C-alpha positions as CSV (number, residue, x, y, z in Angstrom):
1,M,5.0,-27.8,16.3
2,K,4.5,-27.4,20.0
3,R,3.8,-23.7,20.1
4,P,0.4,-23.1,21.4
5,L,0.7,-19.2,21.3
6,A,2.0,-19.1,17.8
7,C,-1.1,-21.4,16.9
8,L,-3.3,-19.2,18.7
9,G,-2.1,-15.9,17.2
10,I,-1.6,-17.0,13.6
11,T,-4.7,-18.8,13.3
12,Y,-6.7,-15.8,14.9
13,L,-5.2,-13.6,12.4
14,A,-5.8,-15.8,9.4
15,V,-9.6,-16.2,10.3
16,T,-10.2,-12.5,11.1
17,A,-8.3,-11.5,7.9
18,A,-10.4,-13.8,5.7
19,A,-13.7,-12.7,7.4
20,F,-12.8,-9.2,6.7
21,Y,-12.2,-9.7,3.0
22,I,-14.6,-12.5,2.3
23,K,-17.6,-11.1,4.3
24,S,-19.7,-14.4,3.9
25,S,-21.8,-15.9,6.5
26,L,-21.0,-19.1,4.8
27,F,-17.4,-18.8,5.3
28,L,-18.0,-18.2,9.1
29,W,-20.2,-21.0,9.4
30,S,-17.7,-23.1,7.5
31,V,-15.1,-22.3,10.0
32,L,-17.3,-23.1,12.9
33,I,-18.1,-26.4,11.7
34,F,-14.6,-27.4,10.6
35,A,-13.4,-26.3,14.2
36,A,-15.8,-28.1,16.1
37,A,-15.2,-31.3,14.2
38,F,-11.4,-31.0,14.5
39,A,-12.0,-30.3,18.2
40,V,-14.2,-33.4,18.5
41,V,-11.6,-35.5,16.6
42,L,-8.7,-34.4,18.7
43,T,-10.6,-35.2,21.8
44,V,-11.7,-38.6,20.7
45,K,-8.2,-39.6,19.6
46,F,-6.8,-38.2,22.9
47,I,-9.1,-40.3,25.0
48,M,-8.9,-43.4,23.0
49,G,-5.2,-43.2,22.6
50,K,-4.6,-42.6,26.3
51,R,-2.0,-39.9,25.6
52,V,0.0,-38.3,28.6
53,N,0.9,-35.0,26.5
54,V,-2.2,-33.0,25.8
55,P,-1.8,-31.5,22.1
56,F,-2.4,-28.0,23.3
57,D,-1.1,-26.4,19.9
58,K,-3.9,-28.2,17.8
59,F,-6.4,-27.4,20.5
60,M,-5.2,-23.8,20.3
61,I,-6.2,-23.7,16.8
62,C,-9.4,-24.8,17.4
63,I,-10.0,-21.9,20.1
64,A,-8.5,-19.4,17.6
65,M,-11.1,-20.3,15.0
66,F,-13.9,-20.1,17.5
67,A,-12.4,-16.8,18.9
68,G,-11.9,-15.2,15.4
69,V,-15.6,-15.9,14.1
70,F,-17.2,-14.8,17.3
71,S,-15.0,-11.7,17.9
72,Y,-15.7,-10.7,14.2
73,V,-19.4,-11.2,14.3
74,A,-19.6,-9.5,17.6
75,E,-17.7,-6.4,16.2
76,T,-19.7,-6.2,13.1
77,N,-23.3,-6.8,14.6
78,Y,-22.8,-5.0,18.1
79,H,-20.5,-2.2,17.3
80,F,-19.7,-1.2,13.6
81,K,-23.1,-1.8,12.0
82,P,-25.1,-0.3,14.9
83,L,-23.0,2.8,15.0
84,S,-23.4,3.1,11.2
85,L,-27.5,2.8,11.2
86,L,-27.6,5.3,14.4
87,Y,-25.1,8.1,13.5
88,G,-24.1,7.4,9.8
89,E,-25.3,10.0,7.2
90,T,-26.5,12.6,9.5
91,Q,-25.4,15.9,11.4
92,R,-24.2,14.9,15.0
93,Y,-22.5,17.2,17.6
94,V,-19.2,15.3,18.1
95,S,-16.7,15.6,21.0
96,A,-13.5,13.8,19.9
97,K,-9.8,13.2,20.8
98,V,-7.2,13.8,18.4
99,C,-5.1,10.6,18.0
100,E,-2.5,11.6,15.3
101,K,-0.7,14.6,13.8
102,P,-2.7,16.3,11.2
103,Q,-1.8,15.3,7.7
104,Y,-2.0,17.9,4.8
105,K,-2.7,16.5,1.5
106,Y,-4.8,17.4,-1.6
107,E,-4.9,20.9,-0.3
108,R,-6.9,19.7,3.0
109,F,-6.0,18.9,6.6
110,Y,-6.8,15.6,7.8
111,Y,-7.4,14.7,11.4
112,T,-7.8,11.2,12.9
113,L,-10.2,11.6,15.8
114,E,-11.4,9.0,18.7
115,A,-15.1,9.9,19.5
116,I,-15.7,10.7,23.3
117,T,-19.5,11.6,22.8
118,L,-21.9,11.7,20.0
119,D,-24.9,14.1,20.5
120,G,-23.9,13.8,24.3
121,K,-23.9,10.1,24.4
122,E,-20.5,8.2,25.2
123,E,-19.7,6.3,22.1
124,K,-16.4,4.8,20.9
125,A,-15.8,5.5,17.1
126,G,-13.4,6.4,14.7
127,I,-13.6,9.5,12.7
128,I,-11.4,11.1,9.8
129,L,-12.1,14.7,9.8
130,N,-10.9,16.9,6.9
131,C,-10.9,20.4,6.7
132,S,-10.0,22.9,4.2
133,E,-8.5,25.1,7.0
134,Y,-5.9,24.4,9.7
135,I,-7.5,23.6,13.2
136,D,-5.0,24.2,15.8
137,A,-5.2,21.0,17.5
138,D,-2.5,18.4,18.5
139,I,-2.3,15.0,19.7
140,G,-4.5,14.5,23.1
141,D,-6.4,17.7,22.1
142,I,-10.4,17.4,22.1
143,I,-12.2,18.8,18.9
144,S,-15.9,19.7,19.5
145,G,-18.6,20.6,16.9
146,V,-21.4,19.7,14.3
147,M,-20.1,17.1,12.0
148,L,-21.9,15.4,9.0
149,L,-20.8,12.0,9.7
150,E,-20.6,9.6,6.5
151,N,-20.0,5.9,6.7
152,T,-16.8,5.0,5.3
153,E,-16.3,1.9,2.9
154,N,-12.6,2.4,2.9
155,T,-11.0,-1.0,4.1
156,Y,-7.9,0.8,5.4
157,Y,-9.9,3.1,7.3
158,I,-12.3,0.1,8.7
159,S,-9.3,-2.0,9.6
160,D,-7.8,0.9,11.5
161,G,-10.8,1.3,13.8
162,I,-12.3,4.3,11.4
163,N,-16.3,4.2,11.2
164,F,-16.8,7.7,9.9
165,T,-15.5,10.5,7.6
166,A,-16.6,14.3,7.8
167,R,-15.7,17.3,5.9
168,S,-15.7,21.0,6.9
169,D,-14.5,24.2,5.1
170,S,-14.4,26.3,8.1
171,V,-12.5,26.1,11.2
172,S,-15.0,28.4,13.1
173,D,-17.5,25.3,12.9
174,F,-15.2,23.7,15.9
175,S,-13.7,24.4,19.2
176,V,-10.6,23.1,20.8
177,E,-9.8,22.1,24.1
178,K,-6.0,21.8,24.7
179,Y,-4.4,18.6,26.5
180,S,-2.2,19.9,29.2
181,G,-1.0,16.2,30.7
182,F,1.8,14.1,29.5
183,S,1.5,11.7,26.5
184,L,4.2,9.2,25.4
185,Y,2.6,9.3,21.8
186,R,2.7,13.2,21.8
187,F,6.1,13.2,23.1
188,S,7.2,10.6,20.5
189,S,5.4,12.7,17.9
190,Q,7.7,15.8,18.8
191,I,10.8,14.0,18.8
192,R,9.8,12.7,15.3
193,E,9.1,16.0,14.1
194,G,12.5,17.2,15.4
195,I,14.3,14.4,13.5
196,G,12.3,15.3,10.3
197,D,13.3,18.8,10.8
198,I,16.9,18.0,11.1
199,F,16.8,16.0,8.0
200,G,14.8,18.7,6.0
201,R,17.2,21.4,7.0
202,T,20.5,19.7,6.3
203,M,19.7,17.3,3.2
204,P,18.4,18.0,-0.4
205,E,14.7,17.2,-0.9
206,E,15.2,13.7,-2.3
207,N,17.4,12.6,0.3
208,S,15.7,14.0,3.2
209,S,12.5,12.6,2.1
210,F,14.1,9.0,1.8
211,F,15.6,9.1,5.4
212,K,12.0,10.2,6.8
213,A,10.8,7.1,5.0
214,L,13.7,5.1,6.2
215,V,14.1,6.0,10.0
216,L,10.6,7.5,10.7
217,G,8.4,5.5,8.6
218,D,7.0,8.7,6.8
219,K,6.6,8.3,3.4
220,S,4.3,11.4,2.7
221,Q,7.1,13.7,1.0
222,M,8.4,11.1,-1.0
223,S,7.5,11.3,-4.9
224,D,5.2,8.9,-6.3
225,Y,7.9,7.9,-8.9
226,T,10.3,7.0,-6.2
227,I,7.7,5.1,-4.1
228,D,6.8,3.2,-7.3
229,S,10.6,2.5,-8.1
230,F,10.9,0.7,-4.8
231,R,7.7,-1.1,-5.4
232,K,8.6,-2.3,-9.1
233,S,12.1,-3.1,-7.8
234,G,10.8,-5.4,-5.1
235,V,12.1,-3.5,-2.2
236,S,9.1,-1.6,-0.9
237,H,9.9,-3.1,2.6
238,F,13.1,-0.8,2.7
239,I,11.1,2.4,3.2
240,V,8.4,0.7,5.6
241,V,9.8,0.6,9.1
242,S,9.7,-3.1,10.2
243,G,11.6,-5.8,11.4
244,L,14.9,-4.9,9.3
245,H,14.8,-1.4,11.0
246,M,13.7,-2.4,14.2
247,S,16.6,-5.1,14.7
248,V,19.1,-2.7,13.5
249,V,17.9,0.2,15.9
250,G,17.3,-2.3,18.9
251,M,20.8,-3.9,18.6
252,F,22.4,-0.5,18.0
253,F,21.1,0.9,21.4
254,L,21.4,-2.5,23.0
255,F,25.2,-2.3,22.1
256,V,25.6,1.2,23.1
257,L,24.0,0.5,26.5
258,R,25.6,-2.6,27.2
259,K,29.0,-0.7,26.8
260,V,27.8,2.2,29.1
261,L,25.7,0.4,31.8
262,K,27.3,-3.0,33.0
263,N,24.3,-3.9,35.1
264,K,22.0,-6.4,32.9
265,F,18.6,-5.0,34.5
266,L,19.7,-1.7,33.4
267,Y,20.8,-2.0,29.9
268,V,17.7,-4.4,29.2
269,F,15.5,-1.9,31.0
270,G,16.9,1.1,28.8
271,S,16.9,-1.0,25.6
272,C,13.1,-1.8,26.3
273,A,12.3,1.9,26.8
274,V,14.1,3.0,23.6
275,I,12.3,0.3,21.5
276,I,9.1,1.4,23.1
277,L,9.8,5.2,22.2
278,Y,10.9,4.3,18.7
279,M,7.6,2.5,18.2
280,G,5.9,5.7,19.2
281,I,8.4,7.7,16.9
282,T,7.3,5.7,13.9
283,G,3.5,5.9,14.6
284,F,3.1,2.5,16.1
285,S,2.2,1.1,12.7
286,P,1.2,-2.6,12.8
287,S,4.6,-3.7,11.2
288,V,6.5,-1.6,13.9
289,V,4.6,-3.1,16.7
290,R,4.9,-6.5,15.5
291,A,8.6,-6.2,15.2
292,G,8.9,-4.3,18.5
293,V,7.1,-6.8,20.6
294,M,9.4,-9.5,19.0
295,F,12.4,-7.6,20.0
296,L,11.1,-6.9,23.4
297,V,10.3,-10.6,24.2
298,Y,14.2,-11.1,22.8
299,V,15.5,-8.6,25.1
300,I,13.6,-9.4,28.2
301,G,14.6,-13.2,27.8
302,M,18.2,-12.1,28.4
303,L,17.4,-11.3,31.9
304,F,16.3,-14.9,32.4
305,N,19.2,-16.4,30.2
306,R,16.3,-17.8,27.8
307,K,16.4,-17.7,24.2
308,P,12.7,-16.8,23.2
309,D,10.9,-18.8,20.5
310,S,10.4,-16.8,17.3
311,F,7.1,-18.3,16.5
312,S,5.6,-17.7,19.8
313,S,6.8,-14.1,19.9
314,L,5.2,-13.6,16.5
315,G,1.7,-15.0,18.0
316,L,2.0,-12.7,21.1
317,A,2.8,-9.7,18.8
318,I,-0.4,-10.6,16.8
319,L,-2.8,-11.1,19.8
320,I,-1.3,-7.6,21.1
321,L,-2.2,-6.0,17.6
322,T,-5.6,-7.3,17.2
323,F,-6.6,-7.0,21.0
324,G,-9.8,-4.9,21.1
325,N,-10.2,-4.6,17.2
326,P,-11.0,-7.8,15.3
327,Y,-10.9,-5.8,12.1
328,A,-7.3,-5.3,12.5
329,G,-6.8,-8.5,10.5
330,G,-7.8,-6.5,7.4
331,D,-4.7,-4.3,7.6
332,L,-2.8,-4.9,4.7
333,G,0.5,-3.8,6.3
334,L,0.2,-6.1,9.2
335,L,-0.6,-9.1,7.0
336,L,2.4,-8.5,4.7
337,S,4.5,-8.2,7.9
338,V,3.3,-11.1,9.4
339,T,3.7,-13.4,6.3
340,A,7.2,-11.9,5.5
341,T,8.1,-12.9,9.0
342,L,6.4,-16.3,8.9
343,G,8.2,-17.1,5.4
344,I,11.7,-16.2,6.9
345,L,10.9,-18.5,9.9
346,L,9.6,-21.4,8.1
347,W,12.1,-21.3,4.8
348,N,15.3,-19.3,5.5
349,N,17.0,-22.2,7.1
350,R,15.9,-24.7,4.3
351,I,17.0,-22.3,1.3
352,S,20.0,-21.3,3.1
353,G,21.0,-25.0,3.7
354,F,20.0,-25.8,-0.1
355,L,22.1,-22.9,-1.5
356,K,25.2,-23.7,0.7
357,G,25.7,-27.3,-0.4
358,K,28.9,-28.9,-0.5
359,W,30.9,-26.3,-2.2
360,F,30.3,-23.9,1.0
361,N,32.4,-26.3,3.1
362,A,35.4,-25.8,0.8
363,V,35.3,-22.0,1.4
364,K,33.8,-21.3,4.6
365,E,37.1,-21.6,6.4
366,R,38.5,-18.8,4.1
367,R,38.4,-15.5,6.1
368,F,37.2,-13.2,3.4
369,I,35.6,-15.4,0.8
370,G,33.8,-17.4,3.4
371,K,32.4,-14.3,5.2
372,F,31.4,-12.9,1.8
373,A,29.7,-16.3,0.5
374,K,28.0,-16.5,3.9
375,G,26.7,-12.8,3.7
376,V,25.4,-13.4,0.0
377,I,23.5,-16.6,0.8
378,S,22.2,-15.1,4.1
379,C,20.6,-12.1,2.0
380,V,19.5,-14.3,-0.8
381,S,17.8,-17.0,1.6
382,V,16.2,-14.3,3.7
383,T,14.8,-12.4,0.4
384,L,13.4,-15.7,-1.0
385,S,11.7,-16.7,2.2
386,A,10.2,-13.4,2.8
387,T,9.0,-13.2,-0.8
388,I,7.5,-16.9,-0.5
389,G,5.6,-15.5,2.6
390,V,4.1,-12.6,1.1
391,L,3.6,-13.9,-2.6
392,P,-0.1,-14.8,-2.2
393,L,-0.9,-11.5,-0.8
394,Q,1.1,-9.5,-3.0
395,V,-0.5,-11.4,-6.0
396,W,-4.1,-11.0,-4.8
397,F,-3.7,-7.4,-3.7
398,F,-1.3,-5.9,-6.2
399,Q,-1.6,-8.3,-9.1
400,E,2.1,-8.1,-9.7
401,I,5.5,-9.7,-9.0
402,S,8.8,-8.1,-9.1
403,L,11.7,-9.9,-11.2
404,V,14.7,-7.9,-10.0
405,G,13.8,-8.0,-6.5
406,I,16.5,-10.4,-5.5
407,V,19.1,-8.4,-7.3
408,T,17.9,-5.3,-5.6
409,N,17.9,-6.7,-2.3
410,L,21.3,-8.1,-2.6
411,L,22.6,-4.7,-3.8
412,I,20.9,-2.5,-1.1
413,V,19.8,-4.3,2.0
414,P,23.4,-5.2,3.2
415,L,23.5,-1.3,3.4
416,A,20.5,-0.9,5.7
417,S,22.5,-1.5,9.0
418,P,25.4,1.1,8.2
419,L,22.7,3.5,6.8
420,I,20.2,3.5,9.6
421,I,23.2,3.7,12.3
422,C,24.7,6.6,10.2
423,A,21.4,8.3,10.3
424,L,21.2,8.1,13.9
425,V,24.8,9.2,14.6
426,F,24.0,12.0,12.4
427,T,20.9,12.9,14.2
428,G,22.6,12.8,17.5
429,F,25.5,14.8,16.6
430,S,23.2,17.3,14.9
431,V,21.5,17.8,18.3
432,L,24.8,17.9,20.3
433,S,26.2,20.6,17.8
434,S,23.6,23.1,19.0
435,F,25.3,22.8,22.6
436,A,28.8,22.5,21.6
437,G,30.2,23.5,18.0
438,V,32.8,20.8,17.9
439,F,30.1,18.0,17.3
440,S,29.3,20.1,14.2
441,V,32.4,18.4,12.3
442,F,31.2,14.9,13.3
443,A,27.6,15.7,12.1
444,E,29.0,16.9,8.8
445,I,31.1,13.8,8.3
446,S,28.2,11.6,9.1
447,K,25.7,13.7,6.7
448,V,28.1,13.2,3.8
449,L,28.2,9.4,4.4
450,C,24.5,9.4,4.7
451,Q,24.0,11.2,1.3
452,I,26.5,8.9,-0.5
453,L,24.8,5.9,0.6
454,S,21.3,7.1,0.0
455,D,22.2,8.3,-3.6
456,Y,23.5,5.0,-4.3
457,I,20.5,3.2,-3.2
458,L,18.1,5.8,-4.8
459,K,20.0,5.5,-8.3
460,T,20.1,1.7,-7.9
461,V,16.3,1.5,-7.2
462,D,15.4,4.1,-10.1
463,F,17.6,2.2,-12.4
464,L,16.4,-1.5,-12.0
465,G,12.7,-0.3,-11.3
466,G,12.9,1.3,-14.7
467,L,13.6,-1.6,-16.5
468,Q,11.2,-3.0,-18.9
469,F,10.7,-6.3,-17.4
470,S,11.3,-5.1,-13.6
471,K,7.9,-6.8,-12.9
472,I,5.2,-9.1,-14.3
473,E,1.4,-8.4,-13.8
474,V,-0.9,-11.3,-12.6
475,R,-4.2,-12.1,-13.8
476,E,-7.0,-12.8,-11.5
477,D,-8.4,-15.7,-13.3
478,F,-5.1,-17.5,-13.5
479,Y,-4.3,-16.8,-9.7
480,I,-7.5,-18.3,-8.9
481,F,-6.6,-21.2,-11.0
482,W,-3.2,-21.4,-9.2
483,I,-4.8,-21.5,-5.8
484,I,-7.1,-24.4,-6.7
485,L,-4.2,-26.3,-8.3
486,S,-2.2,-25.8,-5.1
487,V,-5.0,-26.9,-2.6
488,A,-5.5,-29.8,-4.9
489,L,-1.8,-30.9,-4.7
490,F,-1.4,-30.6,-1.1
491,A,-4.6,-32.5,-0.6
492,V,-3.5,-35.3,-2.9
493,S,-0.1,-35.5,-1.2
494,G,-1.8,-37.0,1.7
495,K,-2.2,-40.2,0.1
496,F,1.8,-40.4,-0.8
497,K,3.2,-39.7,2.6
498,R,6.0,-41.9,2.1
499,R,7.0,-40.6,-1.0
500,F,6.8,-36.8,0.1
501,K,8.3,-36.7,3.3
502,T,8.4,-33.0,3.2
503,A,6.3,-30.1,1.5
504,M,9.4,-29.1,-0.5
505,P,8.6,-30.9,-3.7
506,L,5.0,-30.0,-3.7
507,F,6.0,-26.3,-2.9
508,T,8.4,-26.3,-5.7
509,V,5.9,-27.7,-8.5
510,S,3.4,-25.0,-7.2
511,F,5.7,-22.0,-7.4
512,A,7.0,-23.2,-10.6
513,V,3.5,-23.4,-12.2
514,L,3.0,-19.9,-10.7
515,V,6.2,-18.4,-12.3
516,V,5.9,-20.1,-15.6
517,G,2.1,-19.0,-16.0
518,L,2.8,-15.6,-15.1
519,I,5.7,-15.1,-17.4
520,L,3.8,-16.7,-20.2
521,G,0.7,-14.6,-19.5
522,N,2.7,-11.4,-19.6
523,L,4.3,-12.3,-22.7
524,W,1.1,-13.2,-24.4
525,G,0.0,-9.5,-24.2
526,L,3.1,-7.7,-24.9
527,G,3.3,-5.3,-27.8
528,T,-0.4,-4.4,-27.8
529,T,-1.5,-0.9,-27.2
530,K,-5.2,-0.1,-27.6
531,L,-7.6,2.8,-27.1
532,Y,-11.1,2.4,-26.0
533,V,-13.4,5.4,-26.2
534,L,-16.7,4.2,-25.0
535,K,-20.3,5.5,-26.0
536,N,-21.6,7.3,-22.9
537,G,-24.2,9.9,-24.2
538,G,-22.0,12.8,-25.1
539,G,-18.5,12.9,-23.3
540,N,-14.8,11.6,-23.1
541,T,-14.5,8.1,-21.4
542,V,-11.3,6.9,-22.6
543,L,-9.3,3.8,-21.5
544,L,-5.8,3.1,-22.7
545,T,-4.2,-0.4,-22.4
546,V,-0.5,-0.9,-23.1
547,D,1.1,-4.6,-22.4
548,N,-2.0,-5.9,-20.2
549,K,-1.8,-2.6,-18.2
550,S,-4.9,0.0,-18.3
551,A,-5.3,3.8,-17.5
552,L,-8.6,5.5,-17.4
553,L,-7.7,9.0,-18.8
554,T,-11.1,10.5,-18.7
555,T,-14.6,9.4,-17.1
556,A,-17.1,11.8,-18.5
557,G,-20.7,11.2,-19.8
558,K,-24.3,11.0,-18.8
559,Y,-25.9,9.5,-15.6
560,D,-27.9,6.8,-17.6
561,Y,-24.9,5.3,-19.2
562,T,-23.3,4.5,-15.6
563,D,-24.0,0.5,-16.0
564,Y,-22.9,0.4,-19.6
565,V,-19.6,2.0,-19.1
566,I,-18.9,0.1,-15.8
567,N,-19.6,-3.1,-17.5
568,S,-17.7,-2.1,-20.7
569,I,-14.6,-1.3,-18.5
570,S,-14.7,-4.4,-16.5
571,G,-14.8,-6.4,-19.6
572,I,-11.4,-5.0,-20.5
573,T,-9.5,-4.7,-17.3
574,S,-10.3,-6.0,-13.6
575,K,-8.5,-3.2,-12.0
576,P,-7.4,-0.1,-13.7
577,D,-3.7,0.9,-12.9
578,F,-4.6,4.6,-13.4
579,L,-7.5,6.9,-13.0
580,A,-7.4,10.5,-13.9
581,V,-10.2,13.0,-13.1
582,T,-9.1,16.1,-14.7
583,E,-11.9,18.5,-14.9
584,N,-14.0,20.6,-12.4
585,Y,-17.4,19.8,-14.0
586,K,-19.6,17.3,-12.2
587,S,-20.1,15.4,-15.5
588,S,-16.5,15.1,-16.1
589,G,-15.9,12.7,-13.4
590,I,-19.3,11.2,-13.4
591,Y,-18.3,7.5,-13.5
592,A,-15.2,8.0,-11.1
593,D,-17.1,7.2,-7.8
594,D,-18.7,4.0,-9.3
595,I,-15.5,2.8,-10.9
596,L,-13.6,3.1,-7.5
597,E,-16.3,1.2,-5.8
598,E,-16.7,-1.5,-8.5
599,L,-13.1,-1.9,-9.9
600,D,-10.9,0.2,-7.6
601,A,-7.7,1.8,-8.8
602,K,-4.1,1.6,-8.0
603,Q,-3.4,5.2,-8.5
604,V,-5.6,8.3,-8.9
605,L,-4.7,11.7,-10.4
606,F,-7.5,14.3,-9.2
607,Y,-8.1,17.9,-10.0
608,H,-10.5,19.3,-7.6
609,S,-12.3,22.3,-6.6
610,E,-15.8,23.3,-5.5
611,K,-17.6,22.3,-8.7
612,T,-16.8,18.7,-8.4
613,D,-19.6,16.4,-7.1
614,D,-19.1,15.8,-3.3
615,K,-19.8,11.9,-4.0
616,T,-16.8,11.7,-6.4
617,V,-14.7,13.7,-4.0
618,N,-15.2,11.4,-1.2
619,A,-14.8,8.1,-3.3
620,I,-11.5,9.4,-4.4
621,E,-10.1,10.7,-1.3
622,E,-10.9,7.3,0.2
623,N,-8.9,5.5,-2.4
624,G,-5.7,5.9,-0.6
625,S,-3.6,6.4,-3.5
626,V,-4.3,9.7,-4.5
627,S,-1.9,12.6,-6.2
628,Y,-3.1,16.1,-6.8
629,L,-3.1,17.9,-9.9
630,S,-2.6,21.5,-9.5
631,G,-1.0,24.7,-11.3
632,E,-1.0,25.1,-15.1
633,K,0.8,22.1,-16.0
634,G,1.3,18.6,-14.8
635,E,2.9,15.2,-15.7
636,A,2.5,11.6,-15.0
637,V,4.7,8.5,-16.2
638,L,2.9,5.0,-16.7
639,W,4.9,1.9,-16.7
640,N,8.0,3.7,-18.2
641,K,6.1,3.5,-21.4
642,V,3.5,6.4,-21.4
643,L,4.2,10.1,-20.7
644,I,1.0,12.2,-20.1
645,N,1.3,16.2,-19.9
646,Y,-1.5,18.1,-18.5
647,I,-2.1,21.5,-19.8
648,K,-4.6,23.7,-18.0
649,E,-7.8,24.8,-19.9
650,G,-10.4,26.7,-18.1
651,N,-11.6,24.3,-15.3
652,G,-10.0,21.3,-16.7
653,F,-6.7,20.0,-18.6
654,Y,-5.7,18.9,-22.0
655,Q,-4.1,15.6,-21.8
656,Y,-1.3,15.0,-24.5
657,I,0.1,11.4,-24.4
658,N,3.1,9.9,-25.7
659,I,3.5,6.2,-26.0
660,A,6.7,4.5,-26.1
661,N,5.9,3.0,-29.6
662,G,6.0,6.9,-31.0
663,K,2.2,7.2,-31.2
664,S,0.6,10.2,-29.7
665,L,-2.9,10.9,-28.2
666,L,-4.6,14.4,-27.5
667,I,-7.8,14.4,-25.4
668,I,-9.6,17.7,-25.4
669,P,-11.8,18.9,-22.4
670,K,-15.1,20.5,-22.6
671,L,-15.4,24.1,-24.2
672,A,-11.8,24.3,-25.1
673,D,-10.3,27.0,-27.0
674,I,-7.1,25.4,-29.1
675,E,-5.4,28.9,-29.2
676,N,-4.6,28.4,-25.4
677,L,-2.9,24.9,-26.4
678,P,0.8,25.3,-27.1
679,D,1.8,24.7,-30.8
680,E,3.9,21.5,-29.9
681,Y,0.7,19.7,-28.7
682,R,-1.8,20.5,-31.6
683,Y,-0.6,17.6,-33.7
684,A,-1.4,14.1,-32.6
685,D,-1.9,10.7,-34.2
686,V,-5.3,10.4,-32.5
687,I,-7.6,13.3,-31.0
688,V,-10.4,12.5,-28.8
689,G,-12.9,15.5,-28.3
690,G,-16.5,16.6,-29.0
691,G,-19.0,19.3,-28.1
692,N,-17.9,23.1,-29.1
693,I,-14.1,23.2,-29.9
694,K,-13.2,26.7,-30.6
695,N,-10.3,27.3,-33.4
696,S,-10.4,23.5,-34.1
697,Q,-8.8,24.3,-37.4
698,L,-5.5,24.6,-35.5
699,L,-5.3,21.0,-34.8
700,S,-4.3,18.2,-37.0
701,C,-4.5,14.4,-36.7
702,S,-4.7,10.9,-38.4
703,V,-7.7,9.9,-36.5
704,F,-10.4,12.0,-34.8
705,I,-12.7,10.5,-32.4
706,D,-15.9,12.5,-32.1
707,T,-17.4,12.1,-28.7
708,S,-20.4,14.4,-29.3
709,D,-24.0,13.0,-28.6
710,I,-25.3,14.1,-32.2
711,G,-22.1,15.0,-34.0
712,Y,-19.2,17.1,-34.0
713,K,-20.3,21.0,-33.6
714,G,-16.9,22.9,-33.9
715,E,-16.5,26.1,-35.6
716,N,-14.1,24.6,-38.3
717,L,-13.3,21.4,-39.4
718,I,-10.2,19.6,-37.8
719,N,-7.5,18.2,-40.4
720,Y,-7.9,14.6,-40.0
721,G,-7.7,11.6,-42.2
722,Y,-10.1,9.2,-40.6
723,T,-13.3,9.9,-38.3
724,V,-15.0,7.7,-35.7
725,K,-18.4,8.8,-33.9
726,T,-19.1,7.2,-30.6
727,Y,-22.5,8.3,-31.1
728,D,-22.8,5.2,-33.3
729,G,-21.0,2.9,-30.7
730,D,-17.8,2.2,-29.0
731,A,-14.4,3.1,-30.8
732,V,-11.7,0.6,-30.4
733,L,-8.1,1.5,-32.0
734,N,-5.3,-0.7,-32.2
735,M,-2.3,1.8,-31.8
736,A,0.3,-0.5,-33.2
737,D,2.8,0.8,-35.7
738,K,0.6,0.4,-38.6
739,N,-2.3,2.0,-36.6
740,E,-5.0,-0.4,-37.7
741,K,-8.6,1.0,-37.0
742,S,-11.5,-0.8,-36.0
743,H,-15.1,0.6,-35.0
């Protein structure tokens, strides 16, 4: 592959990304030693072979390895760590520029800041400031005031150049200096707000939130359920602005400008301007910039009648994205975007050629059937090749693979172009209608088309994502085994070059082992539902597992049980799918911060007030997948098999859980009065609670799990058939149809 720029960019990203997540000096030294040895071998072979052409691509790989290691080490040892040691965990007077529009979530306002000075000294640092009150500051404005800078451990923040987080509960702590100049990003943000307002005013909430995600890359108003449906059905990329969206928008405006402007320089320049503006409107996210740079290279190549090399364009985009921030290699969005694109470039033509076979020659000349068959094959090959590219990362980070992804892509991806174009046309006519009423008719027609298409997509994704086997879980130990096996296969293949002329047979074997292993592993755990209530010194630490999936419903107990609880949970699950912190008492979420640090969680449900420990609040808010529980009632759906109803009680919530096998579970918060619990929730197969439960005679259950430290202290006995006391040890219940009990 004679593509030096591609080798440089892709190798550099691979080294910095691995260094970011592995965090091992042994890994860095291994890369340096390998790069040095590789460079020596290349040099010797070049001299001894007396070649005319220098293997620039291979030398670029060596250079990229050295550059990746040195840039990562320099960023860590000479910028990130010194800033943390010098300013972290201390109060400092900060003067910082606002980089993003403030976001409102968890009943707080979040501001992304770039420090100008810290205690009067010029320093470059990223800060996330969250405040309970709104600070009137827009992009480019300068916020100044005293902040308690806390070192962040959130990988998403760090990869985005964020060094610290800060909290405030009063807007009076800060002064704001308004920015009066022109900012392209601020201008783009204003356009983004205007377009979002058009969608919000003219469409139902579900449709408007979908179009904000599709066109603007803003998923903040989409429900967690809808986002989860897109993920489980294998089309998360549809609501993440990337290459698909950029190509549709770019080609649409290129087509329009070519019709209006006949001069090549003018329509190329106009297309580039539109793409740069669209990158700003969508927030300059890594996936957008990567796609934007590749499209810019493609359009500029038209001026010179040159067709750009896609691999080189990808390498250039990577270098632009990682320039100045070696930690950018840790951005998961960037990694998924690059690997998906790389998968398409490497495998699309091969898969497409394999699918066409001999039968395609017989139908390709037929007008309708040929075009239809070609379209289906193209969609399948692109989906498969992109899936192949992102598969290792998807398994490693999300521990799951969608089984309906190809079907869902076939049903909705062909609609991407007409849907995005229709949304752009609707936006344009909506703006024009404010100047001339005649355009409102066209705006209404395009809006109706948008709603019809979006309703179809949302219902399709909801149906397929809701299927019982829409996805399969991946166990970490099996994934590591698969990686070792795959590396061994490709290593041994070097001895049989004549027999294996390409990597396709080896890849097929590797992929088959992965798929078969995942299916068997998931079938092995199907049909099991277990409840774990851990001994923790008097508190509810409840873990529910359903078909190899896990949900931590409460994390209450005593401090001296922390290590025991963490070890017990990690022995059951490597990463909980769900974590709920539903009470405001400090002791009620006592293990939450440790669980997030040690085990992480895919989704966090959080009920927060001033009574919750700040350490727990920070750990939860840095998780990045938090939904906020407020009001008198709430609801959560897990895996389409568990429905959790939350009913407010004092400073916490009852949790009433319905499981698909017909079993029910009630978890009672501290100092509960059962008279406040509606009648329909007072009976459950299993009830978990302890301490002083008032009016407990109103409850009825088959199994009562007493979590008190010295035994049940209720006013009256609960009507139960069997009791378990966690004071004597952990309680484990197999909640199958026969409800076998173990202790």
